[in-house]
Short mmCIF file of the C-alpha atoms (twelve columns), coordinates in Angstrom:
data_MODEL
# 
_entry.id   MODEL 
# 
loop_
_atom_site.group_PDB 
_atom_site.id 
_atom_site.type_symbol 
_atom_site.label_atom_id 
_atom_site.label_alt_id 
_atom_site.label_comp_id 
_atom_site.label_asym_id 
_atom_site.label_seq_id 
_atom_site.Cartn_x 
_atom_site.Cartn_y 
_atom_site.Cartn_z 
_atom_site.pdbx_PDB_model_num 
ATOM 1   C CA . ARG A 1   -9.178  16.344  -7.249  1 
ATOM 2   C CA . LYS A 2   -11.014 17.290  -3.931  1 
ATOM 3   C CA . ALA A 3   -12.119 13.595  -3.575  1 
ATOM 4   C CA . MET A 4   -8.651  12.220  -4.586  1 
ATOM 5   C CA . ALA A 5   -7.413  14.709  -1.545  1 
ATOM 6   C CA . ASP A 6   -9.242  13.070  0.684   1 
ATOM 7   C CA . PRO A 7   -8.031  9.718   2.389   1 
ATOM 8   C CA . PHE A 8   -11.221 8.500   3.221   1 
ATOM 9   C CA . SER A 9   -12.900 9.394   -0.406  1 
ATOM 10  C CA . MET A 10  -14.066 5.514   -0.324  1 
ATOM 11  C CA . GLY A 11  -15.255 5.553   2.886   1 
ATOM 12  C CA . GLY A 12  -13.865 3.986   6.326   1 
ATOM 13  C CA . PHE A 13  -13.391 7.469   7.977   1 
ATOM 14  C CA . VAL A 14  -12.141 7.270   11.482  1 
ATOM 15  C CA . ALA A 15  -12.928 10.460  13.695  1 
ATOM 16  C CA . ASP A 16  -10.165 12.006  15.957  1 
ATOM 17  C CA . ARG A 17  -11.166 11.746  19.610  1 
ATOM 18  C CA . ASP A 18  -10.120 13.335  22.653  1 
ATOM 19  C CA . ARG A 19  -9.303  10.525  25.861  1 
ATOM 20  C CA . TRP A 20  -12.838 10.706  27.002  1 
ATOM 21  C CA . GLY A 21  -14.184 9.527   23.470  1 
ATOM 22  C CA . ARG A 22  -15.308 12.560  22.432  1 
ATOM 23  C CA . LYS A 23  -15.007 13.824  18.709  1 
ATOM 24  C CA . TYR A 24  -13.022 17.070  17.733  1 
ATOM 25  C CA . CYS A 25  -14.808 18.923  15.482  1 
ATOM 26  C CA . ASN A 26  -13.940 22.032  12.715  1 
ATOM 27  C CA . ILE A 27  -16.256 24.321  12.782  1 
ATOM 28  C CA . GLU A 28  -16.584 26.072  9.561   1 
ATOM 29  C CA . PHE A 29  -16.854 30.015  9.555   1 
ATOM 30  C CA . GLY A 30  -19.813 31.947  8.618   1 
ATOM 31  C CA . THR A 31  -21.867 28.729  8.213   1 
ATOM 32  C CA . GLY A 32  -21.405 26.865  11.203  1 
ATOM 33  C CA . LYS A 33  -20.912 23.716  9.373   1 
ATOM 34  C CA . VAL A 34  -19.431 21.133  11.532  1 
ATOM 35  C CA . THR A 35  -16.831 18.347  10.644  1 
ATOM 36  C CA . PRO A 36  -15.646 15.532  12.310  1 
ATOM 37  C CA . LYS A 37  -11.485 16.023  12.364  1 
ATOM 38  C CA . MET A 38  -9.156  13.735  10.345  1 
ATOM 39  C CA . ARG A 39  -6.522  12.197  12.953  1 
ATOM 40  C CA . SER A 40  -3.102  13.234  12.204  1 
ATOM 41  C CA . GLU A 41  -2.050  9.759   11.638  1 
ATOM 42  C CA . ASP A 42  -3.918  9.218   8.563   1 
ATOM 43  C CA . LEU A 43  -2.933  12.213  6.644   1 
ATOM 44  C CA . ASP A 44  -1.251  11.521  3.353   1 
ATOM 45  C CA . ALA A 45  1.714   13.933  4.209   1 
ATOM 46  C CA . ASN A 46  2.955   10.889  6.172   1 
ATOM 47  C CA . MET A 47  3.566   8.846   3.064   1 
ATOM 48  C CA . SER A 48  5.212   11.659  1.234   1 
ATOM 49  C CA . LYS A 49  8.901   11.856  2.823   1 
ATOM 50  C CA . ILE A 50  11.423  9.288   3.149   1 
ATOM 51  C CA . SER A 51  11.828  8.435   7.009   1 
ATOM 52  C CA . GLU A 52  13.272  5.859   9.179   1 
ATOM 53  C CA . ASP A 53  11.395  3.181   10.747  1 
ATOM 54  C CA . LYS A 54  13.213  2.591   13.966  1 
ATOM 55  C CA . LYS A 55  11.081  -0.322  15.417  1 
ATOM 56  C CA . LEU A 56  11.442  -2.138  12.385  1 
ATOM 57  C CA . GLY A 57  14.647  -1.405  11.469  1 
ATOM 58  C CA . ILE A 58  14.064  -0.154  7.928   1 
ATOM 59  C CA . TRP A 59  13.945  3.263   5.983   1 
ATOM 60  C CA . ARG A 60  10.756  3.854   3.723   1 
ATOM 61  C CA . GLY A 61  9.807   6.504   1.244   1 
ATOM 62  C CA . PRO A 62  6.983   7.464   -1.062  1 
ATOM 63  C CA . PHE A 63  5.323   4.733   -2.982  1 
ATOM 64  C CA . VAL A 64  3.858   5.604   -6.364  1 
ATOM 65  C CA . TYR A 65  0.555   3.579   -5.363  1 
ATOM 66  C CA . SER A 66  0.060   4.679   -2.045  1 
ATOM 67  C CA . TYR A 67  -2.582  7.360   -2.766  1 
ATOM 68  C CA . PHE A 68  -4.416  4.571   -4.361  1 
ATOM 69  C CA . ASP A 69  -3.747  1.727   -2.008  1 
ATOM 70  C CA . THR A 70  -4.452  3.234   1.198   1 
ATOM 71  C CA . ARG A 71  -8.019  4.205   0.591   1 
ATOM 72  C CA . ILE A 72  -9.270  0.960   -1.240  1 
ATOM 73  C CA . VAL A 73  -7.847  -0.730  2.151   1 
ATOM 74  C CA . ARG A 74  -9.713  1.566   4.285   1 
ATOM 75  C CA . ARG A 75  -13.004 1.094   2.291   1 
ATOM 76  C CA . SER A 76  -12.307 -2.721  2.859   1 
ATOM 77  C CA . ASN A 77  -11.892 -1.824  6.629   1 
ATOM 78  C CA . MET A 78  -15.409 -0.257  6.370   1 
ATOM 79  C CA . LEU A 79  -17.224 -3.310  4.428   1 
ATOM 80  C CA . PHE A 80  -16.014 -5.756  6.988   1 
ATOM 81  C CA . ALA A 81  -17.470 -3.757  9.509   1 
ATOM 82  C CA . ASP A 82  -20.668 -3.062  7.995   1 
ATOM 83  C CA . LEU A 83  -21.416 -6.572  6.448   1 
ATOM 84  C CA . MET A 84  -19.802 -8.922  8.891   1 
ATOM 85  C CA . ASP A 85  -18.768 -6.910  11.673  1 
ATOM 86  C CA . LYS A 86  -15.463 -7.712  11.475  1 
ATOM 87  C CA . PRO A 87  -13.711 -4.829  10.752  1 
ATOM 88  C CA . TYR A 88  -9.568  -4.872  10.765  1 
ATOM 89  C CA . GLY A 89  -9.875  -2.615  13.672  1 
ATOM 90  C CA . ARG A 90  -12.462 0.127   15.451  1 
ATOM 91  C CA . ASN A 91  -9.489  2.547   15.329  1 
ATOM 92  C CA . PHE A 92  -7.677  1.277   12.195  1 
ATOM 93  C CA . ASN A 93  -4.892  2.897   10.861  1 
ATOM 94  C CA . PHE A 94  -3.266  2.047   7.482   1 
ATOM 95  C CA . MET A 95  -0.489  3.422   5.709   1 
ATOM 96  C CA . GLU A 96  1.845   2.264   3.002   1 
ATOM 97  C CA . TYR A 97  5.374   3.148   2.025   1 
ATOM 98  C CA . ALA A 98  7.954   2.016   -0.190  1 
ATOM 99  C CA . MET A 99  11.252  -0.001  1.416   1 
ATOM 100 C CA . LEU A 100 14.173  1.261   0.426   1 
ATOM 101 C CA . PRO A 101 17.581  -0.628  -0.223  1 
ATOM 102 C CA . THR A 102 20.384  -0.448  2.006   1 
ATOM 103 C CA . GLU A 103 22.114  0.904   -0.820  1 
ATOM 104 C CA . ALA A 104 19.803  3.858   -1.812  1 
ATOM 105 C CA . VAL A 105 20.118  4.906   2.008   1 
ATOM 106 C CA . LEU A 106 23.716  4.878   1.865   1 
ATOM 107 C CA . GLN A 107 23.700  6.842   -1.426  1 
ATOM 108 C CA . MET A 108 21.193  9.488   -0.019  1 
ATOM 109 C CA . GLN A 109 23.220  9.909   3.282   1 
ATOM 110 C CA . MET A 110 26.080  10.489  1.126   1 
ATOM 111 C CA . ALA A 111 24.580  12.980  -1.272  1 
ATOM 112 C CA . LYS A 112 23.218  14.704  1.582   1 
ATOM 113 C CA . ALA A 113 26.552  14.526  3.541   1 
ATOM 114 C CA . GLY A 114 27.972  15.919  0.227   1 
ATOM 115 C CA . GLY A 115 25.632  19.296  0.088   1 
ATOM 116 C CA . GLY A 116 24.075  17.318  -2.543  1 
ATOM 117 C CA . GLY A 117 20.305  18.444  -3.052  1 
ATOM 118 C CA . GLY A 118 17.650  17.132  -4.701  1 
ATOM 119 C CA . GLY A 119 13.962  16.512  -4.953  1 
ATOM 120 C CA . GLY A 120 11.486  13.831  -4.752  1 
ATOM 121 C CA . GLY A 121 10.492  14.376  -1.041  1 
ATOM 122 C CA . GLY A 122 13.725  13.490  0.592   1 
ATOM 123 C CA . GLY A 123 17.223  14.795  0.389   1 
ATOM 124 C CA . GLY A 124 19.394  13.699  -2.734  1 
ATOM 125 C CA . GLY A 125 16.682  12.238  -4.644  1 
ATOM 126 C CA . ALA A 126 16.129  12.749  -8.310  1 
ATOM 127 C CA . SER A 127 12.680  14.774  -9.379  1 
ATOM 128 C CA . VAL A 128 9.908   13.500  -11.078 1 
ATOM 129 C CA . GLU A 129 11.114  15.278  -14.096 1 
ATOM 130 C CA . ALA A 130 14.814  14.244  -13.549 1 
ATOM 131 C CA . GLU A 131 13.810  10.421  -13.528 1 
ATOM 132 C CA . LYS A 132 11.664  10.534  -16.460 1 
ATOM 133 C CA . ALA A 133 13.958  12.311  -18.420 1 
ATOM 134 C CA . ALA A 134 16.563  9.821   -17.607 1 
ATOM 135 C CA . LEU A 135 14.454  6.645   -18.357 1 
ATOM 136 C CA . GLU A 136 13.586  8.558   -21.434 1 
ATOM 137 C CA . ALA A 137 17.035  8.532   -22.709 1 
ATOM 138 C CA . GLN A 138 17.565  4.863   -21.687 1 
ATOM 139 C CA . GLY A 139 14.692  3.737   -23.678 1 
ATOM 140 C CA . LYS A 140 12.848  2.494   -20.755 1 
ATOM 141 C CA . TYR A 141 10.245  4.808   -20.542 1 
ATOM 142 C CA . TYR A 142 6.886   2.925   -21.213 1 
ATOM 143 C CA . LYS A 143 3.006   4.983   -22.202 1 
ATOM 144 C CA . GLN A 144 0.116   3.393   -21.097 1 
ATOM 145 C CA . GLY A 145 -0.204  0.192   -22.563 1 
ATOM 146 C CA . GLU A 146 3.198   -0.350  -23.265 1 
ATOM 147 C CA . GLY A 147 5.828   -2.514  -21.480 1 
ATOM 148 C CA . PRO A 148 9.264   -3.676  -21.602 1 
ATOM 149 C CA . PRO A 149 10.209  -7.124  -23.304 1 
ATOM 150 C CA . LEU A 150 9.487   -10.299 -21.329 1 
ATOM 151 C CA . GLU A 151 13.026  -11.552 -21.616 1 
ATOM 152 C CA . GLU A 152 14.024  -8.462  -19.510 1 
ATOM 153 C CA . LEU A 153 11.508  -9.267  -17.005 1 
ATOM 154 C CA . ASP A 154 13.414  -12.565 -15.707 1 
ATOM 155 C CA . ASP A 155 14.427  -11.340 -12.709 1 
ATOM 156 C CA . ALA A 156 12.244  -8.717  -11.736 1 
ATOM 157 C CA . TRP A 157 10.355  -9.194  -8.863  1 
ATOM 158 C CA . VAL A 158 7.387   -7.372  -6.453  1 
ATOM 159 C CA . GLY A 159 7.129   -8.038  -2.735  1 
ATOM 160 C CA . TYR A 160 4.769   -6.790  0.166   1 
ATOM 161 C CA . PHE A 161 6.063   -6.734  3.737   1 
ATOM 162 C CA . LEU A 162 3.186   -6.325  6.093   1 
ATOM 163 C CA . TRP A 163 3.393   -5.472  9.529   1 
ATOM 164 C CA . ALA A 164 0.224   -5.008  11.943  1 
ATOM 165 C CA . GLU A 165 0.060   -3.836  15.683  1 
ATOM 166 C CA . THR A 166 -2.994  -4.092  17.830  1 
ATOM 167 C CA . GLU A 167 -3.565  -1.333  20.308  1 
ATOM 168 C CA . SER A 168 -2.774  -3.812  23.124  1 
ATOM 169 C CA . GLY A 169 0.488   -4.061  21.596  1 
ATOM 170 C CA . ARG A 170 0.309   -7.142  19.955  1 
ATOM 171 C CA . GLU A 171 2.486   -7.477  16.553  1 
ATOM 172 C CA . CYS A 172 2.259   -9.936  13.474  1 
ATOM 173 C CA . LYS A 173 4.202   -9.945  10.197  1 
ATOM 174 C CA . CYS A 174 3.508   -11.515 6.888   1 
ATOM 175 C CA . SER A 175 4.888   -11.096 3.104   1 
ATOM 176 C CA . PHE A 176 4.324   -12.019 -0.409  1 
ATOM 177 C CA . VAL A 177 6.844   -12.084 -2.964  1 
ATOM 178 C CA . GLY A 178 6.079   -12.121 -6.844  1 
ATOM 179 C CA . ARG A 179 7.087   -11.553 -10.169 1 
ATOM 180 C CA . ASP A 180 7.133   -8.461  -11.917 1 
ATOM 181 C CA . GLY A 181 4.418   -5.629  -11.772 1 
ATOM 182 C CA . TYR A 182 2.728   -6.332  -14.619 1 
ATOM 183 C CA . PHE A 183 2.394   -10.312 -14.253 1 
ATOM 184 C CA . GLU A 184 1.222   -10.061 -10.944 1 
ATOM 185 C CA . THR A 185 -1.474  -7.598  -12.214 1 
ATOM 186 C CA . ALA A 186 -2.668  -9.933  -14.663 1 
ATOM 187 C CA . ARG A 187 -2.342  -13.272 -11.755 1 
ATOM 188 C CA . VAL A 188 -4.688  -11.146 -9.410  1 
ATOM 189 C CA . ALA A 189 -7.292  -10.254 -12.137 1 
ATOM 190 C CA . ILE A 190 -7.357  -14.252 -13.044 1 
ATOM 191 C CA . GLU A 191 -7.697  -15.590 -9.902  1 
ATOM 192 C CA . MET A 192 -10.329 -13.006 -8.859  1 
ATOM 193 C CA . ALA A 193 -12.219 -14.035 -11.788 1 
ATOM 194 C CA . LEU A 194 -11.507 -17.602 -11.038 1 
ATOM 195 C CA . THR A 195 -12.564 -16.958 -7.551  1 
ATOM 196 C CA . LEU A 196 -15.813 -15.520 -8.099  1 
ATOM 197 C CA . ARG A 197 -16.837 -18.428 -10.744 1 
ATOM 198 C CA . PHE A 198 -16.049 -21.271 -8.852  1 
ATOM 199 C CA . ASP A 199 -16.117 -20.311 -5.194  1 
ATOM 200 C CA . CYS A 200 -19.311 -17.674 -5.429  1 
ATOM 201 C CA . ASP A 201 -21.018 -20.087 -3.114  1 
ATOM 202 C CA . GLN A 202 -18.688 -19.849 -0.483  1 
ATOM 203 C CA . LEU A 203 -18.138 -16.052 -0.564  1 
ATOM 204 C CA . PRO A 204 -19.727 -14.485 2.371   1 
ATOM 205 C CA . CYS A 205 -20.167 -11.246 0.584   1 
ATOM 206 C CA . LYS A 206 -22.026 -10.538 -2.653  1 
ATOM 207 C CA . GLY A 207 -23.259 -7.570  -4.490  1 
ATOM 208 C CA . GLY A 208 -22.591 -4.312  -3.993  1 
ATOM 209 C CA . VAL A 209 -19.174 -2.079  -4.799  1 
ATOM 210 C CA . LEU A 210 -16.573 -4.539  -2.915  1 
ATOM 211 C CA . THR A 211 -12.951 -4.777  -2.572  1 
ATOM 212 C CA . PRO A 212 -11.264 -7.679  -3.918  1 
ATOM 213 C CA . THR A 213 -10.223 -8.235  -0.211  1 
ATOM 214 C CA . VAL A 214 -13.620 -8.170  0.780   1 
ATOM 215 C CA . SER A 215 -15.223 -9.940  -2.064  1 
ATOM 216 C CA . GLY A 216 -12.629 -12.899 -2.311  1 
ATOM 217 C CA . GLN A 217 -10.973 -13.206 1.170   1 
ATOM 218 C CA . THR A 218 -9.540  -16.544 2.185   1 
ATOM 219 C CA . TRP A 219 -10.363 -18.045 -0.975  1 
ATOM 220 C CA . LEU A 220 -8.343  -15.957 -3.231  1 
ATOM 221 C CA . ALA A 221 -5.519  -15.666 -1.034  1 
ATOM 222 C CA . GLN A 222 -5.663  -19.502 -1.275  1 
ATOM 223 C CA . ARG A 223 -5.847  -19.248 -5.263  1 
ATOM 224 C CA . MET A 224 -3.030  -16.851 -5.425  1 
ATOM 225 C CA . ILE A 225 -0.946  -18.700 -3.127  1 
ATOM 226 C CA . ALA A 226 -1.586  -21.944 -5.237  1 
ATOM 227 C CA . SER A 227 -0.828  -20.089 -8.317  1 
ATOM 228 C CA . GLY A 228 2.536   -19.645 -7.464  1 
ATOM 229 C CA . VAL A 229 3.293   -16.307 -5.283  1 
ATOM 230 C CA . LYS A 230 5.722   -16.970 -2.310  1 
ATOM 231 C CA . PHE A 231 3.863   -16.193 1.219   1 
ATOM 232 C CA . LYS A 232 5.027   -16.334 4.403   1 
ATOM 233 C CA . MET A 233 2.984   -15.878 7.809   1 
ATOM 234 C CA . GLY A 234 4.657   -14.713 10.979  1 
ATOM 235 C CA . ASP A 235 7.968   -12.829 9.416   1 
ATOM 236 C CA . TRP A 236 9.361   -11.294 6.317   1 
ATOM 237 C CA . PHE A 237 11.061  -12.649 3.832   1 
ATOM 238 C CA . GLY A 238 14.976  -12.436 3.964   1 
ATOM 239 C CA . PRO A 239 17.177  -10.952 1.328   1 
ATOM 240 C CA . ALA A 240 18.055  -14.519 -0.212  1 
ATOM 241 C CA . ASP A 241 14.346  -15.223 -0.774  1 
ATOM 242 C CA . CYS A 242 13.705  -11.686 -2.784  1 
ATOM 243 C CA . ARG A 243 13.580  -13.235 -5.913  1 
ATOM 244 C CA . PRO A 244 10.718  -14.289 -8.129  1 
ATOM 245 C CA . PRO A 245 9.344   -17.121 -8.064  1 
ATOM 246 C CA . PRO A 246 9.012   -19.856 -10.953 1 
ATOM 247 C CA . TYR A 247 6.437   -19.408 -13.558 1 
# 
């Protein structure tokens, strides 16, 4: 539990520093143990509430996998620095959210205006327990190893919309759109296996506790795209393109 609460439990820690580059530190009372202080922008609390990103023009909220994914991405940054001297950034910060659709935002605002409460980290949202009960009543709450019938997933899709900004202010966007989460989980596992089998001689990092990104790099991305995942560099897919790609 303690390790899970640490945003850098898998490595990649970036200490908080003052304007002269000196680290802020916490000194434990009684023992004198000195620990570098964590930056506020890396705290999990930033991902636990619904907020508006005015720069990107979107609303965002908690995402169930963000507390796992952020640790893996920070580990990738560390490994790229240690193994290739090519980190994403020496002062890298990574956050992950669920992008909220417009209708959900309007519903939330109407509920708030009408005095409606709710849990889930933001006003107007259902609590986890209430959502689970609703899904169970509909027969759509699946246990580990279970899932919905395939015919119900024909119109399901998952998308990732990435935005990066350098310390000098340069920006870049890209996005992926695939089929349902079950399908895409299988896809990345299979394409990673094929990458390790057929592209091993070209991979720059071999051995150790690597992440898929550090291990597969461009070769994995190329295989994912060639297998059918929709990819767009330089911008995000628009609403008309957010639909599952063909099998």
